[in-house]
Biopython code that builds the backbone (N, CA, C, O; Angstrom):
import numpy as np
from Bio.PDB.StructureBuilder import StructureBuilder

atoms = [
    (1, "MET", "N", (-25.858, -45.084, 28.489)),
    (1, "MET", "CA", (-25.789, -46.144, 27.500)),
    (1, "MET", "C", (-24.671, -45.859, 26.498)),
    (1, "MET", "O", (-23.875, -46.732, 26.154)),
    (2, "GLY", "N", (-24.640, -44.602, 26.041)),
    (2, "GLY", "CA", (-23.604, -44.231, 25.078)),
    (2, "GLY", "C", (-22.215, -44.311, 25.680)),
    (2, "GLY", "O", (-21.255, -44.663, 24.994)),
    (3, "ALA", "N", (-22.101, -43.980, 26.975)),
    (3, "ALA", "CA", (-20.795, -44.044, 27.635)),
    (3, "ALA", "C", (-20.310, -45.483, 27.739)),
    (3, "ALA", "O", (-19.125, -45.754, 27.542)),
    (4, "LEU", "N", (-21.211, -46.403, 28.046)),
    (4, "LEU", "CA", (-20.826, -47.816, 28.122)),
    (4, "LEU", "C", (-20.443, -48.358, 26.751)),
    (4, "LEU", "O", (-19.487, -49.122, 26.621)),
    (5, "LEU", "N", (-21.200, -47.956, 25.728)),
    (5, "LEU", "CA", (-20.887, -48.402, 24.375)),
    (5, "LEU", "C", (-19.541, -47.852, 23.921)),
    (5, "LEU", "O", (-18.821, -48.499, 23.160)),
    (6, "HIS", "N", (-19.206, -46.656, 24.393)),
    (6, "HIS", "CA", (-17.953, -46.024, 23.999)),
    (6, "HIS", "C", (-16.745, -46.776, 24.573)),
    (6, "HIS", "O", (-15.642, -46.684, 24.033)),
    (7, "LEU", "N", (-16.951, -47.518, 25.663)),
    (7, "LEU", "CA", (-15.852, -48.314, 26.211)),
    (7, "LEU", "C", (-15.437, -49.428, 25.254)),
    (7, "LEU", "O", (-14.268, -49.811, 25.203)),
    (8, "ALA", "N", (-16.400, -49.939, 24.500)),
    (8, "ALA", "CA", (-16.102, -51.039, 23.577)),
    (8, "ALA", "C", (-15.792, -50.549, 22.167)),
    (8, "ALA", "O", (-14.943, -51.121, 21.484)),
    (9, "VAL", "N", (-16.477, -49.492, 21.727)),
    (9, "VAL", "CA", (-16.321, -49.001, 20.358)),
    (9, "VAL", "C", (-15.790, -47.573, 20.417)),
    (9, "VAL", "O", (-16.445, -46.688, 20.969)),
    (10, "HIS", "N", (-14.623, -47.350, 19.859)),
    (10, "HIS", "CA", (-14.037, -46.012, 19.846)),
    (10, "HIS", "C", (-14.292, -45.384, 18.481)),
    (10, "HIS", "O", (-13.531, -45.587, 17.535)),
    (11, "SER", "N", (-15.371, -44.621, 18.397)),
    (11, "SER", "CA", (-15.756, -44.030, 17.121)),
    (11, "SER", "C", (-16.056, -42.550, 17.329)),
    (11, "SER", "O", (-16.656, -42.163, 18.331)),
    (12, "ILE", "N", (-15.636, -41.737, 16.381)),
    (12, "ILE", "CA", (-15.930, -40.303, 16.455)),
    (12, "ILE", "C", (-17.429, -40.060, 16.350)),
    (12, "ILE", "O", (-17.963, -39.143, 16.974)),
    (13, "TRP", "N", (-18.110, -40.897, 15.550)),
    (13, "TRP", "CA", (-19.555, -40.726, 15.382)),
    (13, "TRP", "C", (-20.309, -41.027, 16.673)),
    (13, "TRP", "O", (-21.309, -40.377, 16.978)),
    (14, "LEU", "N", (-19.842, -41.986, 17.412)),
    (14, "LEU", "CA", (-20.454, -42.292, 18.701)),
    (14, "LEU", "C", (-20.293, -41.107, 19.653)),
    (14, "LEU", "O", (-21.216, -40.769, 20.394)),
    (15, "SER", "N", (-19.123, -40.486, 19.628)),
    (15, "SER", "CA", (-18.898, -39.300, 20.463)),
    (15, "SER", "C", (-19.799, -38.149, 20.036)),
    (15, "SER", "O", (-20.362, -37.447, 20.876)),
    (16, "VAL", "N", (-19.930, -37.961, 18.740)),
    (16, "VAL", "CA", (-20.780, -36.881, 18.227)),
    (16, "VAL", "C", (-22.237, -37.115, 18.614)),
    (16, "VAL", "O", (-22.918, -36.196, 19.069)),
    (17, "ILE", "N", (-22.712, -38.339, 18.432)),
    (17, "ILE", "CA", (-24.113, -38.646, 18.736)),
    (17, "ILE", "C", (-24.397, -38.496, 20.224)),
    (17, "ILE", "O", (-25.429, -37.943, 20.605)),
    (18, "THR", "N", (-23.487, -38.985, 21.071)),
    (18, "THR", "CA", (-23.743, -38.935, 22.516)),
    (18, "THR", "C", (-23.601, -37.537, 23.095)),
    (18, "THR", "O", (-24.034, -37.298, 24.222)),
    (19, "THR", "N", (-23.014, -36.621, 22.367)),
    (19, "THR", "CA", (-22.969, -35.233, 22.851)),
    (19, "THR", "C", (-23.992, -34.349, 22.148)),
    (19, "THR", "O", (-24.530, -33.425, 22.757)),
    (20, "PHE", "N", (-24.268, -34.621, 20.873)),
    (20, "PHE", "CA", (-25.158, -33.750, 20.105)),
    (20, "PHE", "C", (-26.606, -33.834, 20.574)),
    (20, "PHE", "O", (-27.231, -32.804, 20.827)),
    (21, "PHE", "N", (-27.147, -35.040, 20.694)),
    (21, "PHE", "CA", (-28.570, -35.169, 21.008)),
    (21, "PHE", "C", (-28.938, -34.675, 22.411)),
    (21, "PHE", "O", (-29.972, -34.022, 22.555)),
    (22, "PRO", "N", (-28.146, -34.953, 23.447)),
    (22, "PRO", "CA", (-28.477, -34.343, 24.743)),
    (22, "PRO", "C", (-28.397, -32.810, 24.710)),
    (22, "PRO", "O", (-29.216, -32.128, 25.325)),
    (23, "ALA", "N", (-27.411, -32.282, 23.991)),
    (23, "ALA", "CA", (-27.306, -30.826, 23.883)),
    (23, "ALA", "C", (-28.485, -30.248, 23.110)),
    (23, "ALA", "O", (-28.998, -29.187, 23.466)),
    (24, "LEU", "N", (-28.917, -30.933, 22.063)),
    (24, "LEU", "CA", (-30.080, -30.486, 21.298)),
    (24, "LEU", "C", (-31.331, -30.493, 22.174)),
    (24, "LEU", "O", (-32.107, -29.538, 22.162)),
    (25, "GLY", "N", (-31.523, -31.568, 22.930)),
    (25, "GLY", "CA", (-32.681, -31.645, 23.823)),
    (25, "GLY", "C", (-32.671, -30.548, 24.872)),
    (25, "GLY", "O", (-33.708, -29.952, 25.163)),
    (26, "ALA", "N", (-31.504, -30.279, 25.441)),
    (26, "ALA", "CA", (-31.402, -29.227, 26.455)),
    (26, "ALA", "C", (-31.687, -27.851, 25.862)),
    (26, "ALA", "O", (-32.347, -27.027, 26.494)),
    (27, "SER", "N", (-31.194, -27.602, 24.660)),
    (27, "SER", "CA", (-31.431, -26.290, 24.050)),
    (27, "SER", "C", (-32.896, -26.106, 23.674)),
    (27, "SER", "O", (-33.439, -25.012, 23.827)),
    (28, "LEU", "N", (-33.539, -27.154, 23.189)),
    (28, "LEU", "CA", (-34.972, -27.055, 22.870)),
    (28, "LEU", "C", (-35.798, -26.845, 24.135)),
    (28, "LEU", "O", (-36.743, -26.056, 24.137)),
    (29, "HIS", "N", (-35.447, -27.547, 25.207)),
    (29, "HIS", "CA", (-36.155, -27.353, 26.473)),
    (29, "HIS", "C", (-35.963, -25.925, 26.977)),
    (29, "HIS", "O", (-36.905, -25.318, 27.487)),
    (30, "GLY", "N", (-34.764, -25.388, 26.842)),
    (30, "GLY", "CA", (-34.507, -24.007, 27.251)),
    (30, "GLY", "C", (-35.323, -23.011, 26.449)),
    (30, "GLY", "O", (-35.832, -22.036, 27.001)),
    (31, "ALA", "N", (-35.452, -23.247, 25.150)),
    (31, "ALA", "CA", (-36.254, -22.350, 24.310)),
    (31, "ALA", "C", (-37.721, -22.395, 24.706)),
    (31, "ALA", "O", (-38.386, -21.360, 24.742)),
    (32, "ILE", "N", (-38.228, -23.580, 25.003)),
    (32, "ILE", "CA", (-39.624, -23.708, 25.432)),
    (32, "ILE", "C", (-39.833, -23.017, 26.772)),
    (32, "ILE", "O", (-40.830, -22.321, 26.963)),
    (33, "ALA", "N", (-38.896, -23.205, 27.708)),
    (33, "ALA", "CA", (-39.012, -22.570, 29.025)),
    (33, "ALA", "C", (-38.958, -21.050, 28.901)),
    (33, "ALA", "O", (-39.702, -20.351, 29.589)),
    (34, "GLN", "N", (-38.094, -20.531, 28.037)),
    (34, "GLN", "CA", (-38.007, -19.089, 27.845)),
    (34, "GLN", "C", (-39.296, -18.550, 27.240)),
    (34, "GLN", "O", (-39.763, -17.482, 27.635)),
    (35, "SER", "N", (-39.869, -19.268, 26.296)),
    (35, "SER", "CA", (-41.130, -18.852, 25.691)),
    (35, "SER", "C", (-42.243, -18.813, 26.729)),
    (35, "SER", "O", (-43.048, -17.882, 26.743)),
    (36, "GLU", "N", (-42.291, -19.816, 27.596)),
    (36, "GLU", "CA", (-43.308, -19.866, 28.646)),
    (36, "GLU", "C", (-43.105, -18.731, 29.645)),
    (36, "GLU", "O", (-44.077, -18.132, 30.103)),
    (37, "ALA", "N", (-41.856, -18.431, 29.987)),
    (37, "ALA", "CA", (-41.578, -17.327, 30.905)),
    (37, "ALA", "C", (-42.017, -15.995, 30.297)),
    (37, "ALA", "O", (-42.558, -15.140, 30.999)),
    (38, "HIS", "N", (-41.788, -15.819, 29.009)),
    (38, "HIS", "CA", (-42.218, -14.592, 28.336)),
    (38, "HIS", "C", (-43.739, -14.481, 28.348)),
    (38, "HIS", "O", (-44.280, -13.403, 28.594)),
    (39, "ARG", "N", (-44.429, -15.582, 28.084)),
    (39, "ARG", "CA", (-45.890, -15.577, 28.097)),
    (39, "ARG", "C", (-46.421, -15.239, 29.487)),
    (39, "ARG", "O", (-47.357, -14.452, 29.627)),
    (40, "LEU", "N", (-45.817, -15.838, 30.513)),
    (40, "LEU", "CA", (-46.251, -15.553, 31.880)),
    (40, "LEU", "C", (-45.997, -14.094, 32.253)),
    (40, "LEU", "O", (-46.813, -13.473, 32.934)),
    (41, "GLY", "N", (-44.867, -13.549, 31.807)),
    (41, "GLY", "CA", (-44.567, -12.145, 32.083)),
    (41, "GLY", "C", (-45.571, -11.211, 31.431)),
    (41, "GLY", "O", (-46.028, -10.252, 32.052)),
    (42, "THR", "N", (-45.914, -11.487, 30.188)),
    (42, "THR", "CA", (-46.898, -10.670, 29.476)),
    (42, "THR", "C", (-48.264, -10.760, 30.142)),
    (42, "THR", "O", (-48.948, -9.751, 30.314)),
    (43, "THR", "N", (-48.657, -11.978, 30.517)),
    (43, "THR", "CA", (-49.942, -12.175, 31.190)),
    (43, "THR", "C", (-49.971, -11.446, 32.528)),
    (43, "THR", "O", (-50.974, -10.823, 32.876)),
    (44, "SER", "N", (-48.875, -11.520, 33.276)),
    (44, "SER", "CA", (-48.811, -10.866, 34.585)),
    (44, "SER", "C", (-48.891, -9.349, 34.458)),
    (44, "SER", "O", (-49.549, -8.691, 35.263)),
    (45, "GLU", "N", (-48.226, -8.796, 33.455)),
    (45, "GLU", "CA", (-48.299, -7.348, 33.246)),
    (45, "GLU", "C", (-49.725, -6.916, 32.935)),
    (45, "GLU", "O", (-50.186, -5.887, 33.428)),
    (46, "GLY", "N", (-50.420, -7.694, 32.122)),
    (46, "GLY", "CA", (-51.814, -7.381, 31.819)),
    (46, "GLY", "C", (-52.694, -7.468, 33.046)),
    (46, "GLY", "O", (-53.584, -6.640, 33.241)),
    (47, "LEU", "N", (-52.445, -8.479, 33.880)),
    (47, "LEU", "CA", (-53.227, -8.641, 35.106)),
    (47, "LEU", "C", (-52.993, -7.482, 36.063)),
    (47, "LEU", "O", (-53.929, -7.028, 36.721)),
    (48, "VAL", "N", (-51.768, -7.001, 36.149)),
    (48, "VAL", "CA", (-51.469, -5.860, 37.024)),
    (48, "VAL", "C", (-52.316, -4.661, 36.619)),
    (48, "VAL", "O", (-52.911, -4.002, 37.472)),
    (49, "GLY", "N", (-52.372, -4.379, 35.335)),
    (49, "GLY", "CA", (-53.173, -3.247, 34.861)),
    (49, "GLY", "C", (-54.654, -3.417, 35.154)),
    (49, "GLY", "O", (-55.323, -2.475, 35.578)),
    (50, "ARG", "N", (-55.166, -4.628, 34.924)),
    (50, "ARG", "CA", (-56.594, -4.870, 35.188)),
    (50, "ARG", "C", (-56.908, -4.808, 36.682)),
    (50, "ARG", "O", (-57.954, -4.294, 37.077)),
    (51, "LEU", "N", (-56.001, -5.332, 37.514)),
    (51, "LEU", "CA", (-56.237, -5.276, 38.961)),
    (51, "LEU", "C", (-56.135, -3.851, 39.496)),
    (51, "LEU", "O", (-56.881, -3.475, 40.401)),
    (52, "GLU", "N", (-55.222, -3.057, 38.949)),
    (52, "GLU", "CA", (-55.153, -1.649, 39.366)),
    (52, "GLU", "C", (-56.454, -0.932, 39.028)),
    (52, "GLU", "O", (-56.948, -0.130, 39.821)),
    (53, "GLY", "N", (-57.009, -1.219, 37.855)),
    (53, "GLY", "CA", (-58.303, -0.639, 37.494)),
    (53, "GLY", "C", (-59.403, -1.107, 38.427)),
    (53, "GLY", "O", (-60.268, -0.320, 38.813)),
    (54, "ALA", "N", (-59.379, -2.393, 38.796)),
    (54, "ALA", "CA", (-60.384, -2.924, 39.721)),
    (54, "ALA", "C", (-60.248, -2.280, 41.097)),
    (54, "ALA", "O", (-61.253, -1.975, 41.739)),
    (55, "ILE", "N", (-59.021, -2.072, 41.552)),
    (55, "ILE", "CA", (-58.797, -1.414, 42.846)),
    (55, "ILE", "C", (-59.340, 0.005, 42.809)),
    (55, "ILE", "O", (-59.982, 0.452, 43.760)),
    (56, "ASP", "N", (-59.085, 0.711, 41.721)),
    (56, "ASP", "CA", (-59.613, 2.078, 41.591)),
    (56, "ASP", "C", (-61.138, 2.081, 41.631)),
    (56, "ASP", "O", (-61.740, 2.951, 42.260)),
    (57, "ARG", "N", (-61.770, 1.109, 40.961)),
    (57, "ARG", "CA", (-63.240, 1.037, 40.979)),
    (57, "ARG", "C", (-63.775, 0.707, 42.372)),
    (57, "ARG", "O", (-64.796, 1.256, 42.788)),
    (58, "VAL", "N", (-63.094, -0.186, 43.094)),
    (58, "VAL", "CA", (-63.520, -0.514, 44.462)),
    (58, "VAL", "C", (-63.386, 0.711, 45.357)),
    (58, "VAL", "O", (-64.276, 0.987, 46.162)),
    (59, "ARG", "N", (-62.297, 1.442, 45.229)),
    (59, "ARG", "CA", (-62.110, 2.654, 46.051)),
    (59, "ARG", "C", (-63.167, 3.708, 45.729)),
    (59, "ARG", "O", (-63.717, 4.342, 46.629)),
    (60, "ALA", "N", (-63.445, 3.887, 44.441)),
    (60, "ALA", "CA", (-64.468, 4.868, 44.059)),
    (60, "ALA", "C", (-65.839, 4.442, 44.573)),
    (60, "ALA", "O", (-66.607, 5.273, 45.057)),
    (61, "ALA", "N", (-66.148, 3.150, 44.471)),
    (61, "ALA", "CA", (-67.433, 2.660, 44.969)),
    (61, "ALA", "C", (-67.509, 2.762, 46.485)),
    (61, "ALA", "O", (-68.581, 3.011, 47.035)),
    (62, "THR", "N", (-66.381, 2.571, 47.167)),
    (62, "THR", "CA", (-66.354, 2.713, 48.629)),
    (62, "THR", "C", (-66.645, 4.153, 49.029)),
    (62, "THR", "O", (-67.415, 4.404, 49.956)),
    (63, "ARG", "N", (-66.027, 5.097, 48.326)),
    (63, "ARG", "CA", (-66.293, 6.517, 48.628)),
    (63, "ARG", "C", (-67.746, 6.866, 48.339)),
    (63, "ARG", "O", (-68.383, 7.575, 49.119)),
    (64, "ALA", "N", (-68.275, 6.370, 47.218)),
    (64, "ALA", "CA", (-69.669, 6.650, 46.868)),
    (64, "ALA", "C", (-70.617, 6.007, 47.877)),
    (64, "ALA", "O", (-71.643, 6.591, 48.228)),
    (65, "SER", "N", (-70.281, 4.818, 48.339)),
    (65, "SER", "CA", (-71.118, 4.130, 49.322)),
    (65, "SER", "C", (-71.099, 4.860, 50.656)),
    (65, "SER", "O", (-72.122, 4.950, 51.336)),
    (66, "ALA", "N", (-69.938, 5.379, 51.030)),
    (66, "ALA", "CA", (-69.828, 6.100, 52.302)),
    (66, "ALA", "C", (-70.628, 7.393, 52.275)),
    (66, "ALA", "O", (-71.203, 7.790, 53.289)),
    (67, "SER", "N", (-70.669, 8.049, 51.127)),
    (67, "SER", "CA", (-71.384, 9.328, 51.057)),
    (67, "SER", "C", (-72.868, 9.153, 50.754)),
    (67, "SER", "O", (-73.688, 9.940, 51.226)),
    (68, "GLY", "N", (-73.227, 8.129, 49.968)),
    (68, "GLY", "CA", (-74.623, 7.982, 49.560)),
    (68, "GLY", "C", (-75.354, 6.813, 50.180)),
    (68, "GLY", "O", (-76.583, 6.761, 50.121)),
    (69, "GLY", "N", (-74.644, 5.879, 50.767)),
    (69, "GLY", "CA", (-75.284, 4.737, 51.391)),
    (69, "GLY", "C", (-75.624, 3.600, 50.444)),
    (69, "GLY", "O", (-76.129, 2.570, 50.891)),
    (70, "GLU", "N", (-75.366, 3.749, 49.160)),
    (70, "GLU", "CA", (-75.672, 2.701, 48.175)),
    (70, "GLU", "C", (-74.504, 1.707, 48.122)),
    (70, "GLU", "O", (-73.374, 2.093, 47.821)),
    (71, "VAL", "N", (-74.776, 0.429, 48.415)),
    (71, "VAL", "CA", (-73.709, -0.571, 48.452)),
    (71, "VAL", "C", (-73.675, -1.464, 47.210)),
    (71, "VAL", "O", (-72.711, -2.207, 47.024)),
    (72, "ALA", "N", (-74.684, -1.411, 46.370)),
    (72, "ALA", "CA", (-74.731, -2.281, 45.185)),
    (72, "ALA", "C", (-73.532, -2.060, 44.256)),
    (72, "ALA", "O", (-72.936, -3.041, 43.812)),
    (73, "PRO", "N", (-73.152, -0.812, 43.943)),
    (73, "PRO", "CA", (-71.964, -0.633, 43.090)),
    (73, "PRO", "C", (-70.682, -1.171, 43.736)),
    (73, "PRO", "O", (-69.790, -1.663, 43.045)),
    (74, "LEU", "N", (-70.601, -1.073, 45.062)),
    (74, "LEU", "CA", (-69.432, -1.604, 45.763)),
    (74, "LEU", "C", (-69.374, -3.126, 45.623)),
    (74, "LEU", "O", (-68.308, -3.690, 45.378)),
    (75, "LYS", "N", (-70.518, -3.783, 45.778)),
    (75, "LYS", "CA", (-70.564, -5.240, 45.624)),
    (75, "LYS", "C", (-70.165, -5.654, 44.209)),
    (75, "LYS", "O", (-69.430, -6.624, 44.024)),
    (76, "VAL", "N", (-70.646, -4.922, 43.226)),
    (76, "VAL", "CA", (-70.323, -5.242, 41.826)),
    (76, "VAL", "C", (-68.828, -5.083, 41.574)),
    (76, "VAL", "O", (-68.220, -5.930, 40.919)),
    (77, "SER", "N", (-68.230, -4.013, 42.082)),
    (77, "SER", "CA", (-66.801, -3.784, 41.852)),
    (77, "SER", "C", (-65.951, -4.835, 42.567)),
    (77, "SER", "O", (-64.919, -5.255, 42.044)),
    (78, "ILE", "N", (-66.374, -5.262, 43.753)),
    (78, "ILE", "CA", (-65.640, -6.309, 44.471)),
    (78, "ILE", "C", (-65.768, -7.641, 43.733)),
    (78, "ILE", "O", (-64.790, -8.378, 43.611)),
    (79, "ARG", "N", (-66.960, -7.951, 43.247)),
    (79, "ARG", "CA", (-67.146, -9.198, 42.487)),
    (79, "ARG", "C", (-66.288, -9.208, 41.220)),
    (79, "ARG", "O", (-65.745, -10.243, 40.835)),
    (80, "HIS", "N", (-66.176, -8.056, 40.584)),
    (80, "HIS", "CA", (-65.349, -7.960, 39.379)),
    (80, "HIS", "C", (-63.877, -8.224, 39.726)),
    (80, "HIS", "O", (-63.192, -8.945, 39.000)),
    (81, "ALA", "N", (-63.394, -7.650, 40.820)),
    (81, "ALA", "CA", (-62.001, -7.867, 41.230)),
    (81, "ALA", "C", (-61.759, -9.340, 41.563)),
    (81, "ALA", "O", (-60.731, -9.902, 41.186)),
    (82, "ILE", "N", (-62.695, -9.957, 42.262)),
    (82, "ILE", "CA", (-62.561, -11.378, 42.599)),
    (82, "ILE", "C", (-62.574, -12.232, 41.330)),
    (82, "ILE", "O", (-61.830, -13.207, 41.231)),
    (83, "ALA", "N", (-63.410, -11.871, 40.368)),
    (83, "ALA", "CA", (-63.467, -12.616, 39.102)),
    (83, "ALA", "C", (-62.129, -12.551, 38.367)),
    (83, "ALA", "O", (-61.705, -13.539, 37.768)),
    (84, "LEU", "N", (-61.461, -11.395, 38.407)),
    (84, "LEU", "CA", (-60.144, -11.278, 37.777)),
    (84, "LEU", "C", (-59.140, -12.224, 38.433)),
    (84, "LEU", "O", (-58.380, -12.907, 37.747)),
    (85, "ILE", "N", (-59.143, -12.258, 39.750)),
    (85, "ILE", "CA", (-58.205, -13.115, 40.477)),
    (85, "ILE", "C", (-58.504, -14.588, 40.192)),
    (85, "ILE", "O", (-57.585, -15.375, 39.963)),
    (86, "LEU", "N", (-59.776, -14.958, 40.207)),
    (86, "LEU", "CA", (-60.142, -16.352, 39.955)),
    (86, "LEU", "C", (-59.832, -16.772, 38.521)),
    (86, "LEU", "O", (-59.471, -17.922, 38.275)),
    (87, "GLU", "N", (-59.972, -15.853, 37.583)),
    (87, "GLU", "CA", (-59.631, -16.153, 36.185)),
    (87, "GLU", "C", (-58.141, -16.461, 36.058)),
    (87, "GLU", "O", (-57.755, -17.404, 35.368)),
    (88, "GLU", "N", (-57.307, -15.663, 36.724)),
    (88, "GLU", "CA", (-55.867, -15.904, 36.694)),
    (88, "GLU", "C", (-55.532, -17.229, 37.379)),
    (88, "GLU", "O", (-54.665, -17.972, 36.918)),
    (89, "HIS", "N", (-56.220, -17.519, 38.476)),
    (89, "HIS", "CA", (-55.989, -18.784, 39.179)),
    (89, "HIS", "C", (-56.361, -19.971, 38.285)),
    (89, "HIS", "O", (-55.646, -20.972, 38.251)),
    (90, "LYS", "N", (-57.466, -19.858, 37.569)),
    (90, "LYS", "CA", (-57.899, -20.939, 36.674)),
    (90, "LYS", "C", (-56.873, -21.166, 35.565)),
    (90, "LYS", "O", (-56.554, -22.308, 35.234)),
    (91, "ASP", "N", (-56.356, -20.074, 34.990)),
    (91, "ASP", "CA", (-55.328, -20.205, 33.955)),
    (91, "ASP", "C", (-54.085, -20.903, 34.508)),
    (91, "ASP", "O", (-53.513, -21.777, 33.858)),
    (92, "TRP", "N", (-53.674, -20.507, 35.719)),
    (92, "TRP", "CA", (-52.505, -21.117, 36.346)),
    (92, "TRP", "C", (-52.762, -22.598, 36.603)),
    (92, "TRP", "O", (-51.889, -23.429, 36.352)),
    (93, "TYR", "N", (-53.943, -22.934, 37.099)),
    (93, "TYR", "CA", (-54.277, -24.329, 37.398)),
    (93, "TYR", "C", (-54.262, -25.178, 36.129)),
    (93, "TYR", "O", (-53.751, -26.298, 36.140)),
    (94, "LEU", "N", (-54.816, -24.657, 35.039)),
    (94, "LEU", "CA", (-54.818, -25.403, 33.778)),
    (94, "LEU", "C", (-53.401, -25.609, 33.249)),
    (94, "LEU", "O", (-53.120, -26.612, 32.592)),
    (95, "LEU", "N", (-52.513, -24.662, 33.533)),
    (95, "LEU", "CA", (-51.123, -24.780, 33.097)),
    (95, "LEU", "C", (-50.379, -25.831, 33.915)),
    (95, "LEU", "O", (-49.579, -26.590, 33.368)),
    (96, "VAL", "N", (-50.637, -25.880, 35.215)),
    (96, "VAL", "CA", (-49.897, -26.762, 36.114)),
    (96, "VAL", "C", (-50.496, -28.168, 36.170)),
    (96, "VAL", "O", (-49.773, -29.132, 36.422)),
    (97, "GLN", "N", (-51.789, -28.301, 35.944)),
    (97, "GLN", "CA", (-52.491, -29.577, 36.101)),
    (97, "GLN", "C", (-51.857, -30.738, 35.331)),
    (97, "GLN", "O", (-51.711, -31.815, 35.910)),
    (98, "PRO", "N", (-51.476, -30.584, 34.068)),
    (98, "PRO", "CA", (-50.904, -31.734, 33.348)),
    (98, "PRO", "C", (-49.582, -32.237, 33.931)),
    (98, "PRO", "O", (-49.189, -33.375, 33.672)),
    (99, "HIS", "N", (-48.898, -31.407, 34.710)),
    (99, "HIS", "CA", (-47.599, -31.800, 35.263)),
    (99, "HIS", "C", (-47.730, -32.647, 36.526)),
    (99, "HIS", "O", (-46.739, -33.183, 37.022)),
    (100, "ARG", "N", (-48.942, -32.767, 37.041)),
    (100, "ARG", "CA", (-49.230, -33.585, 38.227)),
    (100, "ARG", "C", (-48.300, -33.257, 39.388)),
    (100, "ARG", "O", (-47.728, -34.153, 40.009)),
    (101, "LEU", "N", (-48.155, -31.970, 39.675)),
    (101, "LEU", "CA", (-47.342, -31.547, 40.809)),
    (101, "LEU", "C", (-48.132, -31.744, 42.092)),
    (101, "LEU", "O", (-49.319, -31.424, 42.147)),
    (102, "HIS", "N", (-47.492, -32.260, 43.106)),
    (102, "HIS", "CA", (-48.146, -32.438, 44.399)),
    (102, "HIS", "C", (-47.901, -31.175, 45.220)),
    (102, "HIS", "O", (-46.840, -31.003, 45.820)),
    (103, "LEU", "N", (-48.887, -30.309, 45.234)),
    (103, "LEU", "CA", (-48.760, -29.041, 45.938)),
    (103, "LEU", "C", (-49.329, -29.186, 47.337)),
    (103, "LEU", "O", (-50.384, -29.790, 47.530)),
    (104, "ALA", "N", (-48.630, -28.632, 48.303)),
    (104, "ALA", "CA", (-49.095, -28.722, 49.696)),
    (104, "ALA", "C", (-50.131, -27.669, 49.978)),
    (104, "ALA", "O", (-50.639, -27.587, 51.096)),
]
sb = StructureBuilder()
sb.init_structure("model")
sb.init_model(0)
sb.init_chain("A")
sb.init_seg("    ")
for serial, (resi, resn, name, xyz) in enumerate(atoms, 1):
    if name == "N":
        sb.init_residue(resn, " ", resi, " ")
    sb.init_atom(name, np.array(xyz, "f"), 0.0, 1.0, " ", f" {name:<3s}", serial, name[0])
structure = sb.get_structure()
């Protein structure tokens, strides 16, 4: 629209407006995207630590189950690991849902 208007009206202000606002919008979008990437990185690092702890608990429960025959602690540790994964999936789904992406 601004380019068509510029064909009829040769004004420095028109040039400034048609370059400033798109650049402002792009820079604000970039700042928001960078903030979201930082948040996702922090969340992912936390999840890695929690999943490593869950893996250690599953391995310890597996060894205890193999030596003692008790499977209840193993089931609890596996359920805890699955809960961590599902919690992360729920957070991801809530983040993506408003964008109405058609995922295959």
